N, C-alpha and C positions, 0 to 999 in steps of 0.2 A: 548507465554509462558512468565510469569512475572519473571524477574530476579532482584536480589538485586545488586545495584551498589554503589560504594562509593559516599557519598554526594557531594564531590567536582566535580564529573563528571556530576552532574545533574543541573548545573547552579544555585546552591544555592536555588533550588526550594524546600525548606524544612523549617520547624520551629523547634526551640529547645525549647520545653516546659519544664519549671522548676517549681517544686512545692514541698511542704513538708507538713508533718503533725506531730504534737507533742502532747504528753500527759504528764502532770506533775506527779511527785511522789505524791502518795496519801497524802493529807493533806497540800500540798504546793500550794501557789498561783502564783508561778512563776516557769518556767521550768529551770532546771539546764543544759540543752543543748541549743545551739544557732545555728540557721540556717540563713545564709546570702546568697543572690545571687545578682549578678550585671550584667547588659548587657552593653557592650561597643560597641555602635552602629557603631562608625567609624572604629573599628577594626574587626567587625563581630565576637565578642567574647562574651561568656557567662561564668561567673565564679560563682561557688557555693561552699559553705563551711559549713560543719557540725562539730561543736566542742562539746565535752562532758566534762563539768566541774566536777571535783571530788566531790562526795557527792551529795547533792541536796539542793534546796532552793536558797536564794539570793546569798550566797557566790559562789556556783557552777555556777550560772547564770553570775555573774560578771567575773569569770575566763573564762567561755566559750565565752562570748561576747568579752572579750579582745583578746582571741585567734583567734576567727573567723574574727574579724576586722583586726588584723595584717595579717592574712593569705590572706584575699582577697586583701588587699592593696599591699602586696609583690608580689602576683601572677599577679596583674594588671601591676606591673612594670617589668614583664618578668624575675624575678629572678629565678634561677634554683632551682630544688627541694631540694637539700642539703642545699643551702643557706637559703631558706625559713625556713626549719625545724630547722636549727642550730640557726637562730636568735630567733625564737619562743621559742626554748628550753632554750636558754640563758636568755630569759626574764622571763619565767615562773619559779616559785620556785618549790622545791621538797617537798613532804609530808614527814616530819621527821619520821613518824611512818611506813607508808606503802612503803616508798622509791619509790614512783611512781610520775609521773608528775601530776600537778594539773589540766591538761586538755589533752585530746586526740583530734585528728582532722582528717578530710578528706577534700581534696581540689580537685575539678573537674574543669578543665579549657578546655573549648570547643572553638575552632576557626574554620575557614573555612575548614581546611584540616585535623585536627586530634583532638583527645581528649588526654589530659594529666591528670593523676590522681596521687595524692600523699596522702599516708595514714600513720598516726602514731598512732598505738595501738587501732584504731577503728576496728570493724569487717570488713573484706575485702569486698570491693565493689562487688556487683553482677551485671554482664553485660549480658543482654538478647538480642539475635539477633532473633527477632520474638518470637517464643515460645520455643527457644532453648538457652541453656547456651553457652555464648561465653567466652573462656578463653584467655585473652591476655597474652603476655609474661611479667610477673611481674619480677621486679628486686628488690633485697634487697640491700640497701645502708647503710653503717655505718657512723654515724655522727662523725665529728671530732671537737676538740676544745670545747666540751661540758662537763661540770662537771655532769656526770650522777648520781653518788652516788647510784648506784644500779638500776636505772631505765633503760628501754630499750634504746639502741643506734641505733636501726634499724628503717628505714623507708622503706615502700614499694611504688614503683612507676611503672607505665606502660604508654604506649602510643599506640594508635591504630587509624585507619581511620574508622570513624563511617559510618553506612549504615542506610538508611531509615528504620524505625520500630525498631531500636535499643533502648534499655532502660538501663540506669545506675541507680541502686538502692543502696543507701548508708544509713547506719543505725548506731544508737548508740547501745551499748551492752544491753540496756534495752529491745531490741527486742529479741535477741537470748537467753538472760537469763530469759525471762518472763516465768512464771509458775514454776520457781525453787522451789523445796520443795513439790510440789503437788505429790500425789500418782502416777499419770500417767506420770509425767515428773520430776523426782527428780532432775535431773541436768539441767533443763530448756528446753526451746523449741529446742534450738540447731540450728546450721547452716543448717544441712541437711534438717530438717523439714521446716525451713524457706524458703530455696531455692525451695523445692518442692511446697510449698504454692504459692510462686510468679509465678512459672512456670505454675501451674494449673490455676491460676487466669488469666494469659495472654492467655493461650490456650482457655479458656472458653469465654473470652472477648478480642478478638484480638486487638481492638482499644481502650482499656481502657485508660483514660487520666492519666497524671502524678499525678494529685491531687487525683483522685479516687484510684489509686493503692497505693499511700502513705497512704491514709486513711484506706484502707483494711489491710495493714500490721500492722499499729499501733492498729487498732481495734482488730485484731486477737491477738496481744500481750496482749492487755488489757483483753480480754476474757481468755487468758491463766492464767493471774494473778487473775482470778475470780473477775474481775471488781474492783480491788483494786490495782493500780499500785505500784509495789515495787521499781521501779526506774523510773527516767525520761526516756521517750520512744520517739524516733524520727526516722523519715524516710524521706529521700529526694529522689526525682525521677527526672531524666532528660530523656525526650522522644523525639526522632527525628521523625517527621511526616510531612505529607502534611499540609501546612498552611491553616487555615480558614480565608477567606478574607471578608472585609466589606468596603463599601464606603458610606460616608455622603456627600451630596450636600447641601450647605446652602448659601443662598443669591443670588440675581441676578448678572450676570456679569456686570462689569463696562461699557462695550460697548455692546449695545443691539444686534449688529451683531454677537456676540459670543454665543447667546442663543442656536442656533442649535448645535454648537460644544459642548456646555455644556451638552445638553441633550444626544447627541450621546455618549459622554464619559461615562455617567452613564449607558445608555442603553446597551453598549457593555461590561460593566464590568462583570466579572465572579465571583460572590459572592453576599452577602446580600447587598441590596441597600436601603438607607434611604434618604428621601428628608425632610429637616428641614427648614420651613419658608413658609408662605402663598403665598407670591409673587413668590418664587421659585417653589412651587407646581403648580401655575397657568401657569408658563412658560412651565413646563413639560407636563401638561395636554393639552396645546395648540399644542405643537409640536408632541406629541404622539397621539393626537386625541382621548383622553379618558376623562372620567368623574372623578371628585373627590367626593368620598362619605364619609361622616362623620361616625365615629364609636362611638356610645354612650354607648356601653356595658362596655368597659374598660376605665374608666375615672379617672381623678385626679381633685378634686374640685379646686385646685390651678392653673390649666393649661387648655388651650383650648383643646378640644378633638382631638385625633389622627384621621387620615383618611386613606382611601384605594384608590389605583389607580393602574390600570393594568400596568404592567411593572416595578413597584416599590414595594418593600416589606413593607415599612412603611413610612407614611407621617405624619409630626407633625408641630406644630408651631415652630418658630425659636429661638429667643433670650431667652425668658423665659424658654423654655424647655431645651435648652442646659445649661443654668445656673443651673437648677435643677439637670441635669445629673452630672455636676461638684460637686455639693453639695453631691449627693449620693455617688459618688466615693471617695470624699475626706474624708467623715465621716465614711467610712467602710473599710474593707480589704477583700482580695480575699477569706479568709478562713471562714469569718462569714457573708458576705454580703447576704441579702435576698431582693427580689424584689417584689414590688407591681404590679398593673396591668395598671398603668397610662403610658402616653407616655414617660416620662423621665425614668421611670423604665424599659420600654421596650428597649430604646436605651442603657441604662447602662448595661442591661443584655446581649444584643448583643455585646457590646464592650468587655465585660468580656469573652465572648465565642469566640472572634475573635483573630487572631494572627497578621495579616497584616491589618492595618487600613489606608484607604486612605480618606482624607478630601479635597473636592474641594470647595473653598470659593469664592463666588462672592463678588466683592469689591465695588459695587454700594452702596452709603450711603443711608440708610433708614432714612429719615428726622424725622420719628416718634421717633427714639431713641435719638434725640437731644431735645425733648420737655422737658423743665424744670419742667413741672408738673408731669413727670414720676418719679418713685422711683430712688434714686441715684444709687442703685446697678445694674440697667440695663446698661450694657456696650455695646459698639459697637461690632459687630460680630467678627472682627479680633482679638480683645482683648480676647474674650471668647474662641475662637479657640486656641489661644496661651496657655491659662490656661489649657484647656482640653488636649492638646498635652503634655504639661509638666507633667501633672498628670499621663497620660497613660504610658509615657515613664519611668518616675522616680519611680513611686509607683507600677505599674503593669507590667513593662518590656515589653510593647507592641512595635511592629515595626510600626511607624506612619509616613506617608508621607503627606505633605500638598502642594496643588497647588492653586494658586490664579488666578482668571480670572477677 
């Protein structure tokens, strides 16, 4: 019988997936909400912030961006909830007409043992434990030393130990207020209907990703507004789940005696396996006793074709292909990226679909890459791997481990 256990009891065998979806106020080219997330690898922490700037357009975006940046920096420094809120409130001005803050915000701080949430005037976070609503013990704290001038002095906080298949959904009020004024929802969609929608979505698709759930919520709010958003609409989702793993083996080992160890490492890996490099593929084919077969159906005119090999999921050329993978990932983002059918696109797509990425790098120098007749942009393998790792960790928040042989 399967039972849920706190994540800290499972040897950290989980992944914290963080994603968001946003839609601008109708007629605006920029969203007045801001979503930021950051992974602190050394501390095993993930911090996500959603800030809602008052109004819409550029001014709202500037206020929301300022708020979310301060919030994520203060949370990173382990400041307590009241201190974070008080500093932000002292920094943000007050609207002279509405007597409200120029921005509201939600901070979710996830570490190895617990989740800490701080909310100021955003709709209260929804926490789902599987397909059921989980109600943590929320506390209401009063801010001190803040000139409120009529705005709220209350912040809501809670802490809890997460379990696998938990989800934290946090939204701007553009979600719950969507549809306001329509004949069928004069007062807007409302929290109850929103919660019911999220619960039904998860029960119908038990393993729905964070990104897809965020998109579903925002798209539903958009349809409530009859496809003409009356406010900036944002949804952030954090999902605790089993990690998807991938390994890339590229380059022959410095010492030929390490070839068999290299092959066994990949062979025994439980996850998606990619071999990148012609010489590397030949080492694997020899030790596994299999054939390499070229695949001419899905090609990229700028790259050698990919191949197939029993025991490995994908085989490609090395340096040129990895360089193009970096280009694809650097020039796109997770929300808008689309993939072609070539080898670099296949690798990039699998990298985006994976959480824990292991790269095994052979350090034998390929003399072809030092040929002065080759283009300047062709770099040695170790340099390419460093660029790829930096991109995956900083831009896409992936867990990446590199081993050199």
